[in-house]
C-alpha positions, 0 to 999 in steps of 0.5 A, spaced: 588 719 161 594 718 166 593 715 173 594 722 176 589 725 171 584 719 173 585 721 181 584 729 179 578 727 176 575 723 181 576 728 186 573 734 181 567 729 180 566 728 188 566 736 189 563 739 183 557 738 178 556 741 171 563 742 170 567 740 164 574 737 164 580 738 159 586 734 160 593 737 159 599 734 158 600 728 163 599 731 170 594 736 169 586 737 168 583 744 167 576 744 170 571 749 167 565 752 170 558 753 168 560 760 168 566 759 164 571 760 170 577 756 169 582 752 174 587 747 172 589 742 178 595 737 179 597 732 184 603 732 189 607 726 190 602 724 196 596 725 192 594 732 194 590 736 189 593 743 188 591 749 184 597 750 178 596 757 178 597 759 185 600 752 188 595 752 193 593 745 196 586 745 195 584 738 198 589 733 202 589 726 200 587 720 205 594 717 203 600 717 209 604 723 208 610 719 209 614 717 203 616 711 207 609 709 208 606 710 201 609 705 197 604 705 190 598 706 193 593 711 190 588 716 194 581 714 194 578 720 198 580 728 199 578 732 205 578 740 205 576 744 199 578 751 197 573 756 199 574 760 192 572 754 188 565 754 191 562 759 186 564 755 180 559 750 180 554 747 186 557 741 190 553 735 191 551 738 198 548 744 196 544 740 191 540 737 196 536 744 198 
């Protein structure tokens, strides 16, 4: 597992429950929901999470979005979630109901 895949899995585990993950290549993670839906994610240089199919940013990392400021930092949190992934598996906030 690469650092990029670790970062993607950290994001996914904080947002989705009950999903399986498959590592693809060196920079992608496929997430498979309880209903069988599949999405593949990767990261850009700023640590943002992207949907590989749509190339849409689904979560923005806490890293500075300036190459001169990033250095060798790695993201530790992300903001935002694409609404189309909500039905995939219940998020932690939904489990409290």
